[in-house]
C-alpha positions as CSV (number, residue, x, y, z in Angstrom):
1,X,60.9,130.5,88.3
2,X,57.8,129.2,86.6
3,X,54.1,129.5,87.6
4,X,54.0,125.8,88.8
5,X,56.8,126.4,91.2
6,X,55.3,129.6,92.5
7,X,52.0,127.8,93.1
8,X,53.7,125.0,95.0
9,X,55.8,127.3,97.1
10,X,52.7,129.4,97.9
11,X,50.9,126.2,99.0
12,X,53.9,125.4,101.2
13,X,53.8,128.9,102.6
14,X,50.0,128.8,103.3
15,X,50.3,125.3,104.9
16,X,53.1,126.4,107.1
17,X,51.2,129.5,108.4
18,X,48.1,127.4,109.0
19,X,50.1,124.7,110.8
20,X,51.7,127.4,113.0
21,X,48.2,128.6,113.9
22,X,47.2,125.2,115.2
23,X,50.4,124.4,117.0
24,X,50.5,124.1,120.8
25,X,52.2,127.0,122.6
26,X,53.8,126.2,126.0
27,X,54.5,129.3,128.0
28,X,56.9,129.3,131.0
29,X,59.0,131.9,132.8
30,X,57.1,134.7,131.0
31,X,57.9,133.6,127.4
32,X,56.8,131.0,124.9
33,X,59.1,128.3,126.0
34,X,58.1,125.8,123.3
35,X,55.9,125.6,120.2
36,X,54.8,122.0,119.5
37,X,53.8,121.5,115.9
38,X,54.8,120.6,112.4
39,X,54.7,124.1,110.7
40,X,58.4,123.7,109.7
41,X,57.7,120.7,107.5
42,X,56.5,122.7,104.5
43,X,59.5,125.0,104.9
44,X,61.9,122.1,104.8
45,X,60.0,120.6,101.8
46,X,60.3,123.9,99.9
47,X,64.1,123.8,100.4
48,X,64.5,120.2,99.5
49,X,62.3,120.4,96.4
50,X,63.3,123.8,95.1
51,X,66.6,124.7,96.7
52,X,67.9,126.7,99.6
53,X,66.9,130.1,98.3
54,X,63.2,129.0,97.9
55,X,63.3,127.3,101.3
56,X,64.7,130.4,102.9
57,X,62.1,132.7,101.3
58,X,59.2,130.4,102.4
59,X,60.7,130.3,105.9
60,X,61.0,134.1,106.2
61,X,57.5,134.7,104.8
62,X,55.9,131.9,106.9
63,X,57.4,133.5,110.1
64,X,56.4,137.0,109.2
65,X,52.9,136.2,108.0
66,X,52.4,133.8,110.9
67,X,53.4,136.5,113.4
68,X,51.2,139.1,111.6
69,X,48.1,136.8,111.7
70,X,48.7,135.6,115.2
71,X,51.3,137.3,117.3
72,X,52.5,135.4,120.4
73,X,54.8,138.1,121.8
74,X,57.1,140.7,120.4
75,X,58.4,140.3,116.8
76,X,62.0,139.1,117.0
77,X,63.8,138.9,113.7
78,X,66.2,136.3,115.2
79,X,63.4,133.8,115.0
80,X,62.7,134.7,111.4
81,X,66.3,133.8,110.7
82,X,65.7,130.4,112.5
83,X,62.7,129.9,110.2
84,X,64.7,130.7,107.1
85,X,67.5,128.3,108.2
86,X,64.9,125.5,108.4
87,X,64.5,125.9,104.6
88,X,68.1,126.7,103.7
89,X,70.2,124.1,105.6
90,X,68.6,120.8,104.6
91,X,69.3,121.2,100.8
92,X,72.8,122.5,101.6
93,X,73.5,119.6,103.9
94,X,72.4,117.2,101.1
95,X,74.9,118.7,98.7
96,X,72.3,119.5,96.1
97,X,71.1,116.0,95.6
98,X,67.7,115.6,94.1
99,X,64.5,114.1,95.6
100,X,63.6,111.5,96.6
101,X,66.4,111.4,99.1
102,X,67.6,108.3,100.9
103,X,66.4,107.8,104.5
104,X,69.9,108.2,106.0
105,X,70.4,111.4,104.1
106,X,67.1,112.9,105.4
107,X,67.9,111.8,108.9
108,X,71.3,113.5,108.7
109,X,70.0,116.8,107.2
110,X,67.0,117.2,109.4
111,X,68.8,116.2,112.5
112,X,71.7,118.6,111.9
113,X,69.2,121.4,111.0
114,X,67.0,120.9,114.0
115,X,70.0,120.8,116.4
116,X,71.4,124.0,115.0
117,X,68.1,125.9,114.8
118,X,66.1,124.5,117.7
119,X,68.6,123.1,120.2
120,X,71.3,125.8,119.8
121,X,69.8,129.0,118.4
122,X,66.3,129.1,120.0
123,X,67.5,128.6,123.6
124,X,70.3,131.1,123.0
125,X,67.9,133.7,121.7
126,X,65.3,133.1,124.4
127,X,67.9,133.4,127.1
128,X,69.8,136.5,125.7
129,X,66.8,138.5,124.4
130,X,63.9,137.5,126.6
131,X,66.0,136.5,129.7
132,X,64.5,133.0,129.9
133,X,66.7,130.5,131.8
134,X,69.0,128.8,129.3
135,X,69.0,125.4,131.0
136,X,65.2,125.3,131.0
137,X,64.8,126.2,127.3
138,X,67.7,123.9,126.3
139,X,66.2,121.0,128.2
140,X,62.7,121.6,126.7
141,X,64.1,121.8,123.2
142,X,66.2,118.6,123.7
143,X,63.2,116.6,124.8
144,X,61.0,118.1,122.1
145,X,63.5,117.4,119.3
146,X,63.9,113.8,120.5
147,X,60.3,113.3,119.4
148,X,60.1,116.0,116.6
149,X,63.1,114.8,114.5
150,X,61.7,111.3,113.8
151,X,58.3,112.8,113.0
152,X,59.8,115.3,110.6
153,X,61.9,112.6,108.9
154,X,58.9,110.2,108.5
155,X,56.5,112.8,107.2
156,X,59.0,114.5,104.9
157,X,60.1,111.2,103.4
158,X,56.5,110.1,102.8
159,X,55.6,113.5,101.2
160,X,58.7,113.5,99.0
161,X,57.8,110.0,97.8
162,X,54.2,111.1,97.1
163,X,55.4,114.1,95.2
164,X,57.8,112.0,93.2
165,X,55.1,109.5,92.3
166,X,52.7,112.3,91.3
167,X,55.4,113.9,89.1
168,X,56.2,110.6,87.4
169,X,52.5,110.1,86.6
170,X,52.2,113.6,85.1
171,X,55.3,113.0,83.0
172,X,53.9,109.7,81.7
173,X,50.7,111.4,80.4
174,X,51.0,112.0,76.6
175,X,51.1,115.7,75.6
176,X,52.5,116.9,79.0
């Protein structure tokens, strides 16, 4: 991995941690029922731009650093796995295609990822580990993902296009 990639991945990591800090936390039944925000977008971008290993590493580090800076309850490694999956699954679901991805491909990969991680895993973990009512957490996640998935798709598509345009301008400069 070269220095440029490390710098970009570090920027994604720092952005994700910052966005986690400014996300909205909704407590209910004694646990954090829902975290509304876009901290997962840099994790998904890391995976889409540099592959599932890079996305997974950014996801793990973002969760651990975010918890270390601003804990919102006990540290649960299950949620670190969820964060890693947010960076691992999208590039795997896109079968190693290269950016910029088509809109239908992004809709597919982000929807499947968010359903697995946020609709299935998070309610399961909250109910089994923290004893939150499964129906409550599932309903909250379903409603949140109905809004979150389109936002993720639009923002990620726009950022991938911007990165692709920037990369083409750099490649066009003589001597680069």
